[in-house]
N, C-alpha and C positions, 0 to 999 in steps of 0.2 A: 603448778608445782605443789601448792598447799594441799590440794585434794589427794595427790599421790602420797604425801607424807601422812595425812590423816588415814587414808586407806591402808597404808602399810602398818601404821600403829594399831589400827583396829584388827587387822589380820594377825599381828603378833599377839595381841591380847587374847583373841579367841583361840588361836592355835595353842597358846600356853594353858589357858583355862580348860579347853576341851581335852588336851593331852593329859592333864592332871586327872580329869574324870575318867578317861579311857584307861589310864594306868592304875586306877583305883587307889590313888594316893590316900593315905590315912585321913588327912584333914578333909578331903572331899567326902569320903565314906562317912566320917563323923558328922559332917554338916548335913548330908542328905538324911541320915538317921535322925538327927536332931529336929529336922524340919518335918519328919514323918513321911518322906518320900521313899518309895521302894528303890532298891539298888539298881534295878534295870533302868529306872528313869535317869539315874546318874550317867549310865553308859550311853543311853539314848541322847541325853543332852550333850554329852561330850562329843558324840559322833556328829550331831548337828553343828556344834561349834567348830569342829575341825573342818567339816565340809564347807561351812560358811567362810572360814578363814581362807581356804583354798579358792573358793569362788570370788572372794574379794580381790584376789590377785589376778583374776581374769577380767580384763577391762570391760568386755561385753556383759559380764555377769555381776560386776562389782556393786552396782546400784541395787539390783534385786536381792543380792546377798545381804547388803546392809539393811534392806527392808525386813527380810526374814529374821536377821539377827536382832533387829529392834524388837520383834515379837518375843524372842527368847529373853531379852532384857526386861521386857514388861513383866514377864513371869518372875525374873530375879528380883526386880524392885518390889513386886507384891509380896514375895516370900520374905524379904528383909523387913518390910513394914509389919507383916503379920507376926514376926518374931522379934520385933523391936531391936533389930541390929542396925543401929543408926549410922555407924561409920561405913558399914558395907552398903547401906542404902545410898549414901552419898556417892560412893565409888560406882555402884551399879547405875545410878541416875546419870552420872557423867558419861558413862559408856553408852547408855541408852540415848542420851541427847546427841552424842557424837554420831552414833549409827543412824539416827533419824536425820541428822543434818546431811550425812553422806548420801542417804537414799534420796533426800529432797534435791540435793545438788544434781543428782543423776536421774531425775524424774523423766527426762526425755528418753534416756536409755531404757528405762522401765517400760515406757509407752511403746518404744520401738520393739522391744522384746515381746511384749504382749501382742503387738500387730503381727510379728513374725510367727508367733505360735498359733494365733487364731486365723491368720491369713486374711485379716481384715484391716480396714483403715479407720474403724469406728473408735478406737482408743486414742482420743486426742486430748 
C-alpha cells in the first residue's frame, strides 16, 4: 500500500512539474533562462517528466520510470547547487531520494524488464 501512495505522489509531482514546462509557464521560462538553459531544453524536460509520470502509473514500468526520473532529478539538484538555490535544492533532493527509493524497491521489476527486452536471464 505504501509503495502505491509514494508512486502516486511521484506521478503527481512529475505530471504537474512537466505540464508547467510544456505549457511554458512564465516561472518555468524565467528559471530556465536564469540557469542559462535553452528553451527547447525546458520543453524536453517537461516531456520527459510527463512521460515518466504516466509510466509511473503502469505497474510494469513504474520502477524503471522512477530510475529514469531519478536521473532527471540529479540534473535538477546539480542546477540548484550551481545557482545556490538552497530551498529548491532541499525540495529537489527529497524528490530525488523518493524516486531512488521507489526504483530500489522495484529493482526486481527492473531486472525482469531488462531480461524481457534482452531475451536473456543474465540480468540477476
